[in-house]
Backbone bond lengths (Angstrom), bond angles and torsions (degrees), N, CA, C in turn:
res aa  C-N    CA-C-N  psi(-1)  N-CA   C-N-CA  omega(-1)  CA-C   N-CA-C  phi
1 M - - - 1.433 - - 1.517 109.75 -
2 A 1.269 114.67 127.44 1.462 121.14 -178.44 1.524 110.59 -72.38
3 G 1.333 115.12 143.06 1.451 120.58 174.56 1.516 115.36 87.04
4 L 1.309 119.12 -2.71 1.455 121.07 -178.56 1.525 113.13 -91.78
5 R 1.309 116.49 -17.34 1.462 121.18 -174.01 1.519 113.03 -59.18
6 D 1.306 117.67 -38.64 1.463 121.32 -175.02 1.525 113.60 -86.74
7 L 1.306 118.04 -4.20 1.464 121.42 -178.51 1.514 111.36 -86.23
8 E 1.332 115.51 154.21 1.463 120.37 174.61 1.525 108.98 -67.71
9 Y 1.328 114.95 156.47 1.461 121.23 -175.43 1.531 112.02 -56.76
10 E 1.340 117.18 -46.91 1.462 120.44 -178.57 1.523 111.57 -62.35
11 R 1.328 117.14 -37.39 1.471 121.06 178.43 1.536 110.37 -67.94
12 R 1.339 117.10 -39.37 1.477 120.15 176.56 1.524 110.82 -61.64
13 L 1.330 116.69 -43.93 1.467 120.51 177.97 1.522 110.81 -58.60
14 E 1.324 115.24 -42.89 1.461 119.59 -179.00 1.526 111.31 -65.24
15 M 1.318 117.01 -42.14 1.469 120.29 -179.88 1.527 111.83 -66.16
16 L 1.340 117.01 -35.42 1.459 121.79 -179.72 1.525 112.28 -88.58
17 D 1.330 116.96 -5.18 1.465 123.95 -178.63 1.530 111.38 57.46
18 I 1.338 114.59 48.15 1.463 122.06 177.96 1.524 107.93 -117.48
19 P 1.323 118.81 125.18 1.468 119.27 178.00 1.531 111.25 -69.27
20 S 1.317 115.94 153.09 1.465 120.36 -179.82 1.521 110.94 -69.89
21 M 1.312 115.70 162.29 1.462 121.09 179.39 1.533 110.84 -63.16
22 A 1.327 116.81 -39.15 1.474 120.32 178.83 1.527 110.26 -62.92
23 Y 1.321 117.21 -40.08 1.468 121.13 178.22 1.523 110.47 -65.10
24 R 1.330 116.32 -44.13 1.473 119.72 -179.31 1.524 111.33 -64.24
25 R 1.347 117.45 -37.28 1.463 120.74 176.67 1.521 111.47 -64.21
26 A 1.315 116.56 -47.57 1.465 121.21 -179.64 1.532 110.34 -63.96
27 R 1.325 116.98 -39.77 1.464 121.24 179.17 1.527 110.48 -65.12
28 G 1.327 116.56 -42.68 1.466 121.15 177.56 1.518 111.77 -61.83
29 D 1.326 116.48 -40.40 1.459 120.44 177.02 1.527 110.81 -61.25
30 M 1.323 116.70 -43.71 1.469 120.29 -179.14 1.534 111.11 -67.35
31 L 1.326 117.35 -34.44 1.467 119.98 176.20 1.523 110.62 -63.68
32 E 1.312 116.73 -40.68 1.466 120.16 178.51 1.526 111.53 -66.71
33 V 1.331 117.15 -40.65 1.463 119.73 178.28 1.523 109.96 -63.65
34 W 1.341 117.23 -41.64 1.470 120.00 178.03 1.531 110.37 -59.09
35 K 1.326 116.51 -42.32 1.471 120.15 179.82 1.527 110.90 -63.99
36 Y 1.331 117.20 -41.68 1.467 120.43 178.44 1.523 111.26 -64.91
37 T 1.320 116.83 -46.57 1.457 120.23 -175.10 1.522 113.18 -72.19
38 H 1.313 117.42 -24.41 1.464 120.84 -178.08 1.530 113.07 -102.36
39 G 1.321 116.18 15.74 1.459 120.71 171.39 1.515 116.11 76.26
40 K 1.315 118.44 21.43 1.466 120.42 178.11 1.525 111.74 -80.12
41 Y 1.327 116.83 -18.66 1.453 122.53 175.75 1.525 108.60 -115.17
42 D 1.308 116.34 146.57 1.453 121.24 176.22 1.529 107.67 -99.76
43 V 1.335 116.15 97.70 1.471 121.59 -178.07 1.514 109.03 -126.86
44 N 1.329 114.92 162.67 1.463 117.40 178.62 1.526 109.93 -71.49
45 Q 1.286 117.11 162.15 1.451 123.02 -171.51 1.530 113.53 -72.37
46 H 1.313 118.33 -15.72 1.456 120.34 -176.85 1.519 112.71 -87.23
47 F 1.316 117.00 -7.57 1.456 120.18 -177.66 1.533 110.60 -66.12
48 I 1.304 116.58 -52.40 1.462 122.47 176.34 1.522 107.31 -131.63
49 Q 1.318 116.33 129.76 1.462 120.36 -177.76 1.522 110.27 -112.46
50 F 1.321 115.38 132.61 1.455 121.26 177.12 1.512 110.41 -80.29
51 D 1.326 115.32 147.23 1.456 121.37 174.55 1.519 107.21 -89.71
52 N 1.315 116.87 101.17 1.456 121.83 -175.64 1.525 113.61 -83.26
53 A 1.308 117.31 -4.48 1.464 120.49 178.24 1.523 108.69 -72.74
54 R 1.286 117.29 117.63 1.469 121.58 -176.53 1.523 112.45 -80.78
55 T 1.313 117.54 3.54 1.461 120.30 -179.68 1.524 111.85 -87.54
56 T 1.326 117.63 -6.32 1.460 120.10 -178.57 1.519 110.72 -79.85
57 R 1.307 114.43 152.70 1.460 119.68 174.76 1.516 108.81 -79.82
58 G 1.305 115.89 162.44 1.453 119.53 176.03 1.510 112.34 104.85
59 H 1.311 115.52 -156.85 1.459 121.44 -173.58 1.522 112.89 -91.57
60 S 1.311 115.71 173.44 1.467 121.73 -175.78 1.524 113.40 -81.07
61 W 1.322 118.42 -5.37 1.467 123.03 -179.66 1.527 111.35 -105.23
62 K 1.308 117.72 23.11 1.462 122.15 -177.30 1.530 111.32 -60.98
63 L 1.326 115.74 142.17 1.466 122.48 -178.46 1.524 110.02 -113.33
64 I 1.327 115.41 153.76 1.458 122.19 177.56 1.520 108.98 -94.55
65 K 1.308 115.57 132.42 1.461 120.57 176.89 1.518 108.44 -88.69
66 A 1.310 116.38 120.79 1.466 120.91 -179.00 1.525 110.11 -70.64
67 R 1.296 114.74 142.27 1.463 120.52 177.13 1.520 108.42 -75.90
68 C 1.340 116.11 136.97 1.460 118.96 178.89 1.525 109.50 -131.05
69 N 1.316 114.42 140.02 1.456 120.77 -177.92 1.521 112.78 -93.97
70 K 1.290 117.51 -17.16 1.468 121.79 -178.04 1.523 109.60 -107.25
71 T 1.310 115.98 141.66 1.462 121.10 -178.75 1.523 111.35 -63.01
72 I 1.299 117.76 -37.32 1.459 120.92 -177.04 1.529 111.55 -63.45
73 R 1.305 117.23 -32.79 1.475 121.80 -178.77 1.529 111.52 -68.32
74 Q 1.324 117.56 -24.57 1.456 121.38 -179.64 1.520 112.45 -64.15
75 H 1.318 117.74 -21.95 1.461 121.61 -176.96 1.526 113.20 -98.55
76 F 1.319 117.32 3.03 1.462 120.41 175.33 1.524 109.21 -66.20
77 F 1.307 115.71 154.92 1.460 121.48 -178.30 1.520 112.47 -50.70
78 T 1.333 116.19 -47.91 1.464 119.91 -174.76 1.520 112.81 -63.36
79 N 1.300 119.30 -32.08 1.460 121.47 177.95 1.522 112.19 -87.63
80 R 1.310 116.78 -29.95 1.456 121.94 -176.52 1.527 112.38 -69.42
81 V 1.324 118.37 -32.95 1.461 121.23 -170.44 1.526 114.95 -99.22
82 I 1.316 118.47 -13.00 1.468 121.93 -171.70 1.527 112.08 -60.37
83 N 1.330 118.44 -50.05 1.467 120.20 -177.15 1.524 111.91 -62.35
84 T 1.317 116.53 -42.60 1.466 120.18 179.55 1.524 110.26 -64.33
85 W 1.337 117.40 -44.97 1.470 121.65 178.63 1.530 110.96 -60.71
86 N 1.321 116.96 -45.78 1.459 120.54 -177.47 1.529 112.75 -67.44
87 N 1.327 118.06 -19.21 1.463 121.45 178.21 1.522 113.75 -88.73
88 L 1.314 118.14 -4.28 1.465 120.55 178.77 1.530 110.32 -74.10
89 P 1.331 117.51 149.50 1.472 120.37 177.40 1.527 111.88 -69.38
90 E 1.315 116.07 156.13 1.470 122.73 179.07 1.529 111.34 -55.83
91 A 1.311 116.94 -40.42 1.470 120.73 -177.87 1.529 111.81 -61.54
92 V 1.315 117.30 -30.04 1.465 120.79 -179.29 1.525 110.56 -79.61
93 V 1.325 118.09 -52.22 1.467 121.29 -173.99 1.519 113.49 -70.66
94 S 1.311 117.51 -23.74 1.463 119.83 -179.63 1.525 112.69 -94.29
95 S 1.303 117.15 18.90 1.470 121.57 178.76 1.522 110.36 -60.23
96 P 1.339 117.79 137.23 1.463 120.78 -176.62 1.530 114.79 -75.25
97 S 1.326 117.88 -19.96 1.465 119.42 179.35 1.527 109.70 -139.49
98 I 1.311 115.97 163.18 1.462 121.17 -177.64 1.530 111.15 -65.61
99 N 1.326 118.03 -36.45 1.467 120.37 -179.61 1.525 111.60 -68.95
100 I 1.324 116.85 -39.07 1.464 119.89 175.92 1.526 109.69 -66.17
101 F 1.347 116.44 -39.27 1.460 120.39 176.71 1.529 110.67 -59.64
102 K 1.320 117.56 -45.52 1.468 121.07 179.55 1.528 111.02 -59.41
103 N 1.319 116.81 -46.46 1.462 120.47 -179.25 1.520 111.54 -62.83
104 R 1.327 116.54 -45.28 1.464 120.15 -179.32 1.526 111.52 -67.39
105 L 1.330 117.11 -38.15 1.466 121.05 178.50 1.521 110.13 -64.02
106 D 1.328 116.69 -44.42 1.463 119.94 179.11 1.524 111.79 -62.73
107 K 1.334 117.36 -38.39 1.471 120.37 176.51 1.523 110.46 -66.16
108 S 1.313 116.33 -42.17 1.450 121.37 -177.70 1.525 112.27 -67.54
109 W 1.314 116.91 -34.39 1.461 122.27 -178.69 1.525 112.48 -102.33
110 S 1.300 118.90 19.86 1.464 121.30 -173.25 1.528 113.47 -57.69
111 N 1.320 118.61 -28.96 1.465 120.39 -179.98 1.531 113.08 -81.10
112 H 1.342 119.12 -2.91 1.472 122.44 179.31 1.524 112.57 -107.27
113 R 1.305 118.12 -0.88 1.468 123.13 -168.11 1.529 114.57 -55.52
114 Y 1.320 118.54 -38.65 1.468 120.87 -173.80 1.522 113.65 -108.02
115 L 1.317 117.98 3.50 1.461 120.42 -177.20 1.524 111.40 -76.72
116 M 1.320 115.82 139.92 1.462 120.80 178.98 1.517 111.54 -87.08
117 N 1.310 116.83 -40.07 1.461 121.45 -176.63 1.522 109.26 -102.34
118 I 1.302 115.27 83.50 1.452 120.18 -179.51 1.519 108.42 -86.86
119 E 1.320 114.56 125.15 1.457 119.33 177.10 1.513 109.02 -82.62
120 S 1.298 115.51 147.57 1.452 119.86 178.09 1.506 108.30 -104.92
121 P 1.286 121.44 132.94 1.453 127.32 -0.02 1.535 111.60 -83.84
122 L 1.312 115.77 152.18 1.453 120.84 177.41 1.520 109.79 -69.62
123 I 1.294 116.02 145.16 1.457 121.19 178.35 1.521 107.79 -89.59
124 A 1.313 115.39 117.29 1.457 120.61 -179.33 1.520 109.87 -93.32
125 T 1.309 115.80 147.63 1.452 120.51 175.00 1.515 108.72 -103.99
126 E 1.319 115.76 148.98 1.467 119.97 177.48 1.519 108.90 -64.78
127 I 1.316 116.20 144.72 1.452 120.96 -178.86 1.516 110.20 -120.86
128 S 1.308 114.69 157.74 1.460 120.92 177.29 1.519 108.57 -97.43
129 L 1.318 117.11 131.26 1.457 121.28 179.96 1.518 111.20 -88.57
130 E 1.303 118.68 0.05 1.454 122.30 -177.17 1.524 112.42 -71.17
131 D 1.340 117.90 -22.24 1.459 121.90 -177.66 1.513 113.13 -75.82
132 E 1.333 117.97 -15.13 1.467 121.05 -174.94 1.500 112.29 -82.36
């Protein structure tokens, strides 16, 4: 494509309507968490633990982050995704199907789509369910 060479990477992504690699990684992680939490995978109960205390703020699918004593354990999937998952709106995490979850997640994270340096956890915006 002509004229893209001199543009910054994030601007090129925006012009081509391609999400950044960091966004795609974070989105993939959230898709996997949705599958685990909604029973699409058959895993043991210690893999991901729900926060059953109803006094917490946030949504009804909140997860508990396990305490880890080693630095390497902090980067495991289960520890890496908890904060981002817990920051998602109720309307996103309680989606009845994976395709609805994808659509709602993309709407909620629409301002992060082309960013290269995504901070964890991503800040989600509230979405309207009236468009569905």
